[in-house]
Every structure is written in C-alpha cells, then in structure tokens.
Backbone as CSV, one residue per row, in Angstrom:
resi,resn,N_x,N_y,N_z,CA_x,CA_y,CA_z,C_x,C_y,C_z
1,MET,162.111,122.288,103.450,161.593,121.602,102.249,161.975,122.374,101.004
2,GLU,162.539,121.708,100.028,162.983,122.374,98.808,161.784,122.750,97.939
3,VAL,161.798,123.967,97.398,160.728,124.422,96.510,160.876,123.727,95.159
4,PRO,159.840,123.102,94.607,159.936,122.452,93.308,160.371,123.433,92.241
5,THR,161.183,122.960,91.315,161.671,123.825,90.242,160.888,123.664,88.957
6,SER,160.134,122.632,88.841,159.352,122.429,87.622,158.016,123.125,87.751
7,PRO,157.580,123.860,86.681,156.277,124.522,86.747,155.145,123.574,87.068
8,SER,155.276,122.288,86.619,154.202,121.323,86.852,154.135,120.921,88.315
9,GLU,155.174,121.261,89.109,155.215,120.880,90.522,155.142,122.100,91.428
10,SER,154.652,123.213,90.912,154.601,124.412,91.729,153.703,124.195,92.942
11,PRO,153.984,124.873,94.054,153.137,124.726,95.249,151.676,125.049,94.974
12,LEU,151.447,126.016,94.087,150.072,126.394,93.780,149.338,125.261,93.081
13,ARG,150.015,124.601,92.150,149.386,123.470,91.472,149.229,122.277,92.410
14,LEU,150.221,122.040,93.262,150.126,120.934,94.208,148.954,121.125,95.170
15,ALA,148.714,122.379,95.570,147.590,122.655,96.472,146.266,122.300,95.812
16,ARG,146.152,122.616,94.511,144.917,122.279,93.783,144.774,120.772,93.628
17,ARG,145.864,120.109,93.247,145.803,118.658,93.030,145.526,117.903,94.332
18,HIS,146.019,118.448,95.435,145.776,117.813,96.729,144.281,117.728,97.016
19,ARG,143.538,118.686,96.493,142.078,118.690,96.669,141.355,118.027,95.501
20,ASN,142.125,117.592,94.531,141.553,116.953,93.343,140.591,117.890,92.620
21,TRP,140.964,119.151,92.526,140.143,120.163,91.877,140.604,120.390,90.441
22,THR,139.659,120.743,89.589,139.985,121.192,88.242,140.302,122.685,88.286
23,LEU,140.853,123.190,87.193,141.095,124.624,87.098,139.786,125.400,87.198
24,GLU,138.734,124.841,86.593,137.427,125.496,86.621,136.885,125.569,88.049
25,ARG,137.187,124.554,88.849,136.746,124.581,90.254,137.459,125.705,91.015
26,VAL,138.731,125.907,90.734,139.464,126.996,91.390,138.846,128.345,91.018
27,VAL,138.510,128.512,89.734,137.867,129.747,89.282,136.569,129.968,90.055
28,SER,135.800,128.902,90.200,134.527,128.993,90.932,134.754,129.385,92.389
29,GLU,135.795,128.821,93.003,136.102,129.146,94.399,136.524,130.609,94.547
30,ILE,137.326,131.094,93.606,137.755,132.496,93.647,136.558,133.419,93.468
31,ASP,135.701,133.092,92.494,134.507,133.904,92.261,133.626,133.951,93.507
32,SER,133.479,132.808,94.157,132.657,132.737,95.361,133.277,133.557,96.485
33,HIS,134.592,133.492,96.601,135.287,134.211,97.669,135.240,135.717,97.465
34,LEU,135.367,136.160,96.216,135.443,137.592,95.916,134.117,138.190,95.459
35,GLY,133.135,137.328,95.232,131.867,137.832,94.708,131.968,138.202,93.249
36,GLY,132.710,137.393,92.468,132.961,137.684,91.053,134.371,138.212,90.894
37,SER,135.106,137.702,89.870,136.514,138.083,89.775,137.011,138.339,88.359
38,GLY,136.409,137.681,87.366,136.923,137.789,86.007,138.077,136.840,85.726
39,VAL,138.452,136.026,86.706,139.538,135.059,86.528,139.080,133.937,85.608
40,THR,139.993,133.438,84.785,139.698,132.330,83.882,140.581,131.127,84.223
41,ALA,140.209,129.955,83.697,141.002,128.747,83.933,142.410,128.897,83.361
42,SER,142.523,129.532,82.205,143.845,129.698,81.595,144.728,130.612,82.440
43,LEU,144.123,131.618,83.096,144.899,132.500,83.959,145.387,131.745,85.196
44,VAL,144.530,130.924,85.787,144.940,130.117,86.944,146.093,129.193,86.552
45,SER,145.988,128.595,85.366,147.053,127.724,84.880,148.367,128.482,84.724
46,ALA,148.286,129.712,84.219,149.496,130.531,84.064,150.099,130.866,85.424
47,TRP,149.245,131.132,86.409,149.747,131.367,87.767,150.478,130.126,88.276
48,GLU,149.897,128.969,88.047,150.504,127.732,88.526,151.840,127.454,87.832
49,ARG,151.925,127.767,86.548,153.174,127.533,85.801,154.228,128.586,86.107
50,GLY,153.801,129.704,86.683,154.738,130.765,86.981,155.014,131.681,85.817
51,THR,154.219,131.565,84.731,154.425,132.439,83.576,153.752,133.789,83.778
52,ARG,152.840,133.885,84.759,152.225,135.151,85.130,152.167,135.246,86.641
53,ARG,152.438,136.433,87.174,152.406,136.634,88.615,150.978,136.921,89.074
54,THR,150.669,136.432,90.249,149.349,136.640,90.831,149.341,137.958,91.596
55,SER,148.334,138.803,91.348,148.251,140.106,92.013,147.879,139.914,93.479
56,PRO,148.125,140.924,94.318,147.839,140.793,95.758,146.400,140.400,96.069
57,ARG,145.442,140.938,95.309,144.032,140.616,95.574,143.781,139.116,95.422
58,TYR,144.278,138.528,94.333,144.035,137.108,94.079,144.916,136.228,94.958
59,ARG,146.095,136.736,95.329,146.924,135.986,96.274,146.183,135.808,97.600
60,ALA,145.595,136.885,98.081,144.867,136.805,99.353,143.718,135.802,99.255
61,ALA,143.022,135.811,98.114,141.903,134.879,97.934,142.391,133.434,97.919
62,LEU,143.462,133.168,97.185,143.975,131.795,97.082,144.538,131.311,98.412
63,CYS,145.173,132.201,99.168,145.680,131.809,100.490,144.522,131.411,101.401
64,ALA,143.428,132.174,101.330,142.261,131.845,102.143,141.627,130.528,101.692
65,ILE,141.565,130.314,100.389,140.945,129.102,99.845,141.741,127.855,100.197
66,TYR,143.078,127.942,100.048,143.931,126.771,100.269,144.435,126.665,101.712
67,GLY,144.284,127.736,102.500,144.753,127.698,103.869,146.263,127.634,103.995
68,GLN,146.969,128.280,103.072,148.429,128.288,103.097,148.939,129.726,102.953
69,PRO,150.119,130.027,103.502,150.656,131.387,103.427,151.196,131.701,102.035
70,PRO,151.300,132.984,101.676,151.767,133.361,100.340,153.193,132.925,100.060
71,GLU,154.064,132.923,101.091,155.452,132.525,100.853,155.573,131.055,100.446
72,THR,154.532,130.269,100.740,154.508,128.868,100.300,153.866,128.748,98.926
73,LEU,152.661,129.299,98.776,151.917,129.129,97.524,152.607,129.777,96.333
74,PHE,153.288,130.906,96.543,153.795,131.677,95.406,155.320,131.733,95.358
75,ALA,155.962,130.757,95.998,157.427,130.725,95.988,157.976,130.622,94.566
76,HIS,157.276,129.874,93.696,157.758,129.689,92.316,157.664,130.973,91.510
77,GLN,156.738,131.866,91.880,156.615,133.149,91.189,157.603,134.174,91.738
78,ASP,157.869,134.123,93.025,158.652,135.176,93.667,160.153,134.977,93.552
79,ARG,160.597,133.799,93.172,162.036,133.594,92.988,162.586,134.558,91.963
80,GLY,161.872,134.713,90.826,162.328,135.629,89.776,162.328,137.065,90.248
81,ARG,161.329,137.442,91.050,161.242,138.816,91.555,162.397,139.099,92.499
82,LEU,162.779,138.095,93.332,163.895,138.274,94.245,165.190,138.439,93.469
83,THR,165.383,137.628,92.437,166.581,137.734,91.621,166.694,139.123,91.020
84,PHE,165.575,139.637,90.498,165.577,140.975,89.897,165.952,142.022,90.941
85,ALA,165.427,141.889,92.150,165.724,142.861,93.190,167.203,142.849,93.542
86,LEU,167.806,141.648,93.589,169.224,141.557,93.910,170.079,142.170,92.809
87,VAL,169.713,141.918,91.563,170.452,142.515,90.453,170.372,144.029,90.527
88,ASP,169.187,144.532,90.824,168.974,145.977,90.901,169.808,146.592,92.033
89,ALA,169.777,145.960,93.199,170.424,146.556,94.360,171.937,146.378,94.358
90,GLU,172.415,145.198,93.925,173.820,144.884,94.073,174.645,145.246,92.843
91,GLN,174.067,145.088,91.665,174.825,145.294,90.446,174.450,146.584,89.742
92,GLY,173.212,147.055,89.977,172.744,148.247,89.272,172.265,147.882,87.879
93,LEU,171.356,148.693,87.325,170.823,148.463,85.995,171.536,149.350,84.997
94,ASN,171.696,148.835,83.787,172.360,149.622,82.754,171.591,150.902,82.459
95,ASN,170.258,150.826,82.570,169.418,151.987,82.295,168.550,152.272,83.514
96,PRO,169.047,153.047,84.475,168.279,153.267,85.706,167.041,154.105,85.458
97,ALA,166.157,154.110,86.451,164.957,154.932,86.364,165.342,156.406,86.380
98,GLN,164.583,157.210,85.637,164.855,158.642,85.549,163.557,159.411,85.825
99,VAL,163.667,160.492,86.571,162.524,161.369,86.793,162.377,162.282,85.578
100,VAL,161.155,162.362,85.041,160.853,163.240,83.916,159.938,164.339,84.441
101,CYS,160.365,165.588,84.339,159.603,166.699,84.890,159.350,167.754,83.819
102,GLY,158.102,168.171,83.686,157.705,169.119,82.648,156.767,168.439,81.673
103,PHE,155.673,169.130,81.295,154.674,168.491,80.443,155.261,168.022,79.116
104,GLU,156.043,168.877,78.456,156.594,168.508,77.154,157.513,167.292,77.276
105,GLN,158.316,167.271,78.337,159.228,166.152,78.539,158.465,164.861,78.842
106,LEU,157.422,164.977,79.669,156.628,163.801,80.008,155.910,163.274,78.775
107,GLN,155.312,164.168,77.993,154.627,163.757,76.774,155.600,163.075,75.819
108,ALA,156.795,163.634,75.658,157.789,163.048,74.760,158.190,161.652,75.229
109,ALA,158.327,161.474,76.545,158.704,160.164,77.077,157.604,159.140,76.830
110,MET,156.348,159.546,77.007,155.236,158.623,76.782,155.118,158.255,75.308
111,VAL,155.302,159.236,74.435,155.270,158.958,72.997,156.423,158.033,72.610
112,ARG,157.560,158.231,73.250,158.718,157.369,72.994,158.403,155.920,73.349
113,VAL,157.742,155.715,74.484,157.377,154.355,74.888,156.433,153.732,73.871
114,VAL,155.415,154.485,73.453,154.471,153.962,72.453,155.213,153.590,71.176
115,GLY,156.126,154.441,70.735,156.881,154.173,69.521,157.825,153.004,69.636
116,SER,158.215,152.652,70.877,159.145,151.535,71.070,158.460,150.176,71.015
117,ALA,157.135,150.148,71.093,156.394,148.883,71.192,156.494,148.081,69.899
118,ARG,156.840,146.818,70.015,156.893,145.903,68.888,155.988,144.688,69.091
119,THR,155.888,144.229,70.337,155.041,143.068,70.638,153.920,143.398,71.612
120,SER,154.171,144.329,72.552,153.192,144.624,73.601,153.123,146.119,73.871
121,LEU,151.899,146.607,74.075,151.686,147.989,74.491,150.563,147.988,75.520
122,ALA,150.887,148.335,76.760,149.906,148.313,77.841,149.763,149.706,78.428
123,ILE,148.528,150.172,78.569,148.264,151.501,79.106,147.154,151.385,80.152
124,VAL,147.381,151.992,81.307,146.400,151.969,82.388,146.097,153.412,82.797
125,GLY,144.827,153.717,82.941,144.415,155.043,83.378,143.223,155.563,82.600
126,SER,142.499,156.509,83.198,141.274,157.037,82.596,141.313,158.533,82.345
127,ARG,142.495,159.150,82.477,142.560,160.603,82.387,143.229,161.121,81.114
128,SER,143.626,160.248,80.209,144.315,160.681,78.983,143.463,161.682,78.207
129,ARG,144.093,162.786,77.810,143.357,163.769,77.013,144.242,164.469,75.992
130,ASP,145.518,164.081,75.927,146.422,164.695,74.958,146.210,164.050,73.593
131,ARG,145.720,164.822,72.659,145.350,164.280,71.354,146.552,163.742,70.579
132,ALA,147.701,164.416,70.707,148.887,163.959,69.982,149.343,162.585,70.480
133,TYR,149.321,162.392,71.779,149.691,161.111,72.381,148.721,160.006,71.955
134,LEU,147.426,160.293,72.034,146.425,159.298,71.639,146.517,158.986,70.152
135,ALA,146.798,159.994,69.332,146.943,159.774,67.894,148.154,158.899,67.601
136,THR,149.208,159.042,68.385,150.394,158.204,68.198,150.075,156.738,68.467
137,ILE,149.261,156.485,69.484,148.859,155.106,69.779,148.132,154.499,68.573
138,VAL,147.178,155.235,68.043,146.420,154.749,66.882,147.350,154.521,65.696
139,GLU,148.276,155.435,65.483,149.203,155.318,64.352,150.083,154.079,64.478
140,VAL,150.620,153.847,65.661,151.490,152.691,65.876,150.712,151.389,65.712
141,LEU,149.496,151.325,66.257,148.676,150.111,66.107,148.311,149.886,64.645
142,GLY,148.092,150.966,63.900,147.775,150.840,62.485,148.930,150.303,61.676
143,MET,150.151,150.658,62.065,151.334,150.207,61.333,151.775,148.804,61.725
144,GLN,151.437,148.380,62.945,151.924,147.086,63.440,150.729,146.221,63.830
145,SER,150.247,145.452,62.883,149.011,144.701,63.088,149.156,143.572,64.108
146,ARG,150.384,143.111,64.370,150.597,142.036,65.343,150.875,142.562,66.756
147,LEU,150.992,143.846,66.900,151.229,144.439,68.214,149.987,144.266,69.083
148,VAL,150.149,143.679,70.250,149.023,143.416,71.150,148.885,144.594,72.122
149,HIS,147.676,145.132,72.185,147.429,146.330,73.001,146.423,146.039,74.102
150,TRP,146.813,146.409,75.320,145.907,146.366,76.477,145.643,147.795,76.917
151,ARG,144.378,148.158,77.055,144.004,149.468,77.592,143.019,149.229,78.725
152,VAL,143.429,149.543,79.931,142.585,149.316,81.106,142.270,150.659,81.756
153,LEU,140.992,151.008,81.804,140.556,152.207,82.502,140.406,151.912,83.990
154,VAL,140.682,152.913,84.818,140.401,152.798,86.244,139.250,153.758,86.525
155,GLY,138.037,153.236,86.387,136.857,154.090,86.409,136.581,154.653,85.030
156,PRO,135.439,155.340,84.842,135.061,155.868,83.525,136.044,156.918,83.015
157,PRO,136.046,157.173,81.700,136.935,158.212,81.148,136.587,159.589,81.703
158,HIS,137.608,160.381,81.944,137.381,161.721,82.472,137.053,162.724,81.375
159,ARG,137.450,162.429,80.138,137.261,163.371,79.033,136.668,162.671,77.823
160,GLN,135.934,163.432,77.033,135.326,162.897,75.826,136.385,162.392,74.845
161,VAL,137.538,163.051,74.827,138.580,162.666,73.879,139.049,161.236,74.119
162,LEU,139.040,160.777,75.365,139.443,159.395,75.641,138.375,158.413,75.183
163,GLN,137.110,158.736,75.413,136.054,157.869,74.908,136.115,157.781,73.381
164,ASP,136.351,158.907,72.724,136.489,158.910,71.265,137.667,158.044,70.831
165,HIS,138.735,158.082,71.612,139.913,157.260,71.311,139.578,155.770,71.380
166,LEU,138.833,155.370,72.400,138.441,153.961,72.528,137.587,153.529,71.346
167,ILE,136.688,154.401,70.910,135.863,154.104,69.738,136.736,153.945,68.500
168,ARG,137.757,154.798,68.394,138.695,154.703,67.262,139.455,153.388,67.290
169,LEU,139.836,152.927,68.469,140.527,151.647,68.583,139.645,150.500,68.096
170,LEU,138.364,150.545,68.461,137.443,149.488,68.028,137.195,149.554,66.525
171,ASP,137.262,150.748,65.966,137.144,150.899,64.522,138.377,150.345,63.817
172,LEU,139.515,150.463,64.480,140.780,150.001,63.901,140.944,148.493,64.006
173,ARG,140.503,147.930,65.145,140.692,146.497,65.400,139.434,145.893,66.016
174,ASP,139.225,144.629,65.705,138.113,143.871,66.262,138.657,142.950,67.360
175,PRO,138.254,143.136,68.627,138.763,142.283,69.701,138.466,140.797,69.512
176,THR,137.461,140.462,68.703,137.135,139.043,68.478,137.949,138.424,67.355
177,ASP,138.702,139.247,66.621,139.480,138.744,65.485,140.668,137.920,65.981
178,ARG,140.920,136.806,65.314,142.055,135.945,65.656,142.883,135.638,64.400
179,THR,143.050,136.627,63.551,143.822,136.444,62.321,145.222,135.930,62.612
180,TYR,145.821,136.420,63.691,147.186,136.015,64.045,147.206,134.985,65.173
181,GLY,146.061,134.355,65.410,145.981,133.324,66.430,145.860,133.851,67.848
182,MET,145.601,135.154,67.991,145.498,135.738,69.324,144.682,137.012,69.250
183,GLN,144.187,137.437,70.380,143.477,138.710,70.479,144.501,139.835,70.529
184,THR,144.342,140.839,69.678,145.337,141.915,69.623,144.839,143.227,70.222
185,LEU,143.575,143.277,70.638,143.049,144.467,71.308,142.256,144.036,72.530
186,HIS,142.675,144.533,73.690,142.017,144.212,74.957,141.606,145.512,75.632
187,LEU,140.308,145.714,75.810,139.798,146.923,76.473,138.998,146.520,77.704
188,GLY,139.312,147.128,78.834,138.579,146.810,80.049,138.563,147.992,81.003
189,MET,137.724,147.886,82.028,137.636,148.951,83.028,137.533,148.343,84.418
190,VAL,138.392,148.787,85.312,138.317,148.417,86.712,137.298,149.335,87.376
191,GLU,136.252,148.769,87.954,135.162,149.567,88.519,135.270,149.755,90.030
192,ASP,135.879,148.778,90.710,136.000,148.863,92.162,137.318,149.547,92.507
193,GLN,137.284,150.875,92.657,138.513,151.624,92.898,138.963,151.584,94.354
194,LEU,138.197,150.941,95.222,138.666,150.707,96.580,139.626,149.528,96.606
195,ARG,139.280,148.495,95.848,140.164,147.328,95.758,141.335,147.582,94.808
196,GLU,141.080,148.286,93.724,142.096,148.560,92.712,142.195,150.064,92.515
197,PRO,142.993,150.756,93.332,143.059,152.220,93.259,143.614,152.715,91.926
198,GLU,143.332,153.983,91.655,143.716,154.618,90.411,145.234,154.605,90.233
199,ARG,145.666,154.370,88.994,147.083,154.407,88.659,147.222,154.729,87.182
200,PHE,148.417,155.166,86.783,148.620,155.584,85.393,149.992,155.139,84.916
201,PHE,150.038,154.420,83.817,151.325,154.116,83.198,151.117,153.674,81.754
202,VAL,152.202,153.770,80.996,152.249,153.240,79.634,153.516,152.411,79.546
203,ALA,153.412,151.201,79.001,154.561,150.295,78.962,154.586,149.504,77.661
204,SER,155.768,149.381,77.089,156.007,148.461,75.993,156.816,147.302,76.564
205,GLU,157.303,146.419,75.711,158.121,145.310,76.186,159.542,145.748,76.547
206,SER,159.900,147.005,76.260,161.275,147.438,76.489,161.424,148.633,77.419
207,GLN,160.381,149.453,77.591,160.474,150.625,78.458,159.086,151.057,78.899
208,ALA,159.044,151.938,79.890,157.753,152.347,80.441,157.871,153.729,81.083
209,VAL,156.728,154.388,81.212,156.622,155.636,81.967,155.480,155.477,82.955
210,VAL,155.771,155.749,84.212,154.765,155.740,85.275,154.591,157.175,85.749
211,THR,153.398,157.714,85.622,153.192,159.087,86.068,153.033,159.121,87.586
212,ILE,153.561,160.187,88.193,153.522,160.355,89.642,152.998,161.755,89.955
213,PRO,152.683,162.056,91.229,152.218,163.400,91.572,153.196,164.471,91.100
214,SER,152.642,165.554,90.620,153.456,166.633,90.060,154.444,167.201,91.070
215,LEU,155.633,167.511,90.582,156.648,168.160,91.407,156.582,169.677,91.292
216,THR,155.604,170.179,90.539,155.512,171.633,90.329,154.243,172.243,90.878
217,ALA,153.111,171.545,90.755,151.837,172.079,91.263,150.841,170.939,91.420
218,ALA,149.932,171.088,92.381,149.009,169.995,92.698,148.113,169.624,91.525
219,SER,147.796,170.579,90.666,146.849,170.324,89.581,147.516,169.928,88.270
220,ASN,148.845,169.887,88.245,149.549,169.632,86.982,149.736,168.145,86.707
221,PHE,149.740,167.806,85.425,150.096,166.467,84.954,151.404,166.637,84.193
222,ASP,152.539,166.526,84.906,153.802,166.860,84.249,155.013,166.136,84.813
223,THR,154.787,165.069,85.586,155.911,164.387,86.216,155.737,162.876,86.120
224,GLY,156.816,162.173,85.842,156.752,160.726,85.747,158.117,160.096,85.960
225,ILE,158.132,158.776,86.002,159.364,157.999,86.112,159.522,157.200,84.824
226,LEU,160.634,157.399,84.129,160.943,156.631,82.928,161.739,155.406,83.332
227,LEU,161.214,154.231,83.031,161.880,152.959,83.317,162.393,152.407,81.995
228,ALA,163.706,152.387,81.841,164.287,152.037,80.546,164.917,150.649,80.540
229,HIS,164.519,149.805,81.471,165.026,148.433,81.501,163.900,147.465,81.137
230,PRO,164.142,146.528,80.220,163.073,145.616,79.778,162.414,144.830,80.906
231,LEU,163.159,144.439,81.937,162.550,143.686,83.040,161.491,144.518,83.741
232,GLN,161.773,145.792,83.952,160.815,146.672,84.591,159.600,146.885,83.703
233,ALA,159.865,147.111,82.415,158.769,147.364,81.479,157.853,146.153,81.360
234,ARG,158.426,144.980,81.215,157.611,143.774,81.064,156.811,143.485,82.327
235,ALA,157.356,143.846,83.488,156.601,143.665,84.731,155.341,144.532,84.733
236,LEU,155.434,145.737,84.179,154.257,146.597,84.109,153.262,146.104,83.059
237,VAL,153.746,145.552,81.960,152.834,144.935,80.986,152.053,143.819,81.670
238,GLU,152.760,143.018,82.477,152.097,141.942,83.207,151.083,142.503,84.200
239,HIS,151.422,143.599,84.833,150.511,144.294,85.752,149.205,144.636,85.031
240,ALA,149.327,145.202,83.833,148.140,145.571,83.061,147.325,144.343,82.675
241,LYS,147.985,143.266,82.316,147.274,142.033,81.947,146.441,141.519,83.114
242,GLN,147.012,141.584,84.307,146.286,141.102,85.482,145.093,141.997,85.800
243,LEU,145.273,143.304,85.640,144.134,144.207,85.828,143.036,143.898,84.819
244,TYR,143.445,143.685,83.568,142.476,143.388,82.510,141.695,142.107,82.827
245,ALA,142.392,141.109,83.360,141.738,139.821,83.632,140.561,139.976,84.579
246,GLY,140.648,140.918,85.527,139.563,141.121,86.477,138.670,142.304,86.164
247,SER,138.824,142.850,84.960,138.082,144.063,84.609,136.762,143.762,83.925
248,THR,135.910,144.780,83.852,134.713,144.717,83.012,135.147,144.990,81.583
249,LYS,134.821,144.111,80.663,135.305,144.244,79.292,134.512,145.323,78.543
250,LEU,135.257,146.100,77.756,134.672,147.181,76.956,134.993,146.934,75.485
251,GLU,134.608,145.784,74.988,135.091,145.357,73.679,134.019,145.346,72.601
252,THR,132.970,146.146,72.843,131.966,146.402,71.811,131.722,147.902,71.759
253,LEU,131.248,148.370,70.619,130.960,149.793,70.467,129.917,150.244,71.482
254,GLY,128.906,149.411,71.701,127.850,149.758,72.651,128.386,149.938,74.065
255,ALA,129.318,149.068,74.469,129.871,149.165,75.822,130.656,150.450,76.010
256,VAL,131.411,150.853,74.996,132.200,152.080,75.100,131.297,153.302,75.066
257,GLU,130.325,153.298,74.177,129.422,154.446,74.054,128.569,154.629,75.302
258,ALA,128.322,153.559,76.046,127.508,153.646,77.252,128.276,154.204,78.452
259,LEU,129.587,154.367,78.320,130.382,154.877,79.434,130.016,156.327,79.733
260,PRO,129.849,156.681,80.988,129.666,158.091,81.313,131.018,158.813,81.222
261,VAL,131.018,160.017,80.707,132.227,160.844,80.671,132.137,161.799,81.852
262,LEU,133.158,161.789,82.706,133.064,162.485,83.978,133.171,164.014,83.886
263,ARG,133.802,164.523,82.804,133.947,165.986,82.711,133.491,166.474,81.332
C-alpha cells in the first residue's frame, strides 16, 4: 500500500478520522493512557501534518491507542529522517560533527551556537552554571526580540546561578506576550526523569552542541559534539520543543522561585 504524500492524508490523521475523533479527543486519550501528558490539540495536528516529529513516548501511546505499528502511523514523519540518514551516510555532510574537548573550547562552542541564533534558540539541561555563557544568552535575547527561546530543565536547577538566570529571562520577556504574534519565551521542566532521562544541549537553527561524558575525568564538564549542519541543529530544536510540550511550565516568577536548588 502506498503511503499518502499529502499531510491531510497521513496515516496518523486517517487513524483518527476512522474513529471519527476530534483532535481534543486524541489529547484526552493520550492523557488517559499516560496519566497526564501536556499534549495539546495543535501539537497533535502538527504530528498529523508531519511538521513536527512525535517523540518515542508519545509514539508508543498512539500505537497503543490506535492499535497500529509505528512504521504505519509515522511513515509520513520518518521519510524525511530516512532521507537525511542516506545523505549523511552516502554523500557526507559539508560540516561533519566534531568532538570538542577542553572546558574553554566547549564554552566557546556553546557561546558560538548562542550567537548564531536568529530565529530559534533551544537549551535543555539543569546544570548550567557558567555565568559568561548564561550572560551571553540574555544578551542575545535582548538584542533580538523576535528570537524564540526554549529552555527546558531536566529536574530542578543544580545551582543558584541557573535559577537566577531563569528569573532574569522572565524579567527580560513575558511568556504571555504576543507582540509578534507568537510566544517568544518558553520555560519548562521535565519532572519524570525515568521516562525522560537527563540530557544537555544547546541548539540554534544552524548549529548545535551536545555535551557528552568527559574524555578527561569523570567529574569534568569539558567535552561535547559540535553539529554544524542545519538539519542536525533543527532536529535538536524540534527535540526541545517536544520536551517542552510535555513539561511542567515555569512561566511565572512564582513558579521559578519555588524551584528547589539542588546544590
């Protein structure tokens, strides 16, 4: 059977229409299956259109709800991922991934990513404590009012400096403001670290840095992978958006101030 090419005919949308369900009904089914999810009707619609990829957690839920395998429900989303993999393996990327080793080098790479952001800046992790790096984020957001920023914590902040940074972001921008027709500051926290394990990265629309275990010592934060291809970077921005969709929102001063600081 040929996979439909039109977003309006995606297998995921056909599965919903076959049951005569609304988008809101799908949200309700996901919430019931997962015991609460943070999924919205607009996010389900984006999954159906193929403009956003569904994360493994929600894929498993939808497969259980619709009684269909992932290779059927998400064929319209995975075609693009397969194409990217073939380009990577067979043709090579103009800007391959590079290992960055050493604190100064890693910090410089992360600052470079923040400085490269023009439309999107996504950061995931709860351990940030470098004041120069955090100050660069604030500076870039201050200069570019249309730049959309996602910050997703994985558990509470480990240091007071990160909590102070979140407060500074709320002072700089109001998440409820729609001056440009969209929300430009998104703050959230993933609380269930068994379902969503800890991870760390910073990504713009053009490049990204993913931190990995240190190559020098177990306690060091000094090693990462620099991804300098826009397809890779945008995939990580999408990753952050999906985490945010299921996160506890931290978009008021009270919510941020109530966070426990672990150290």
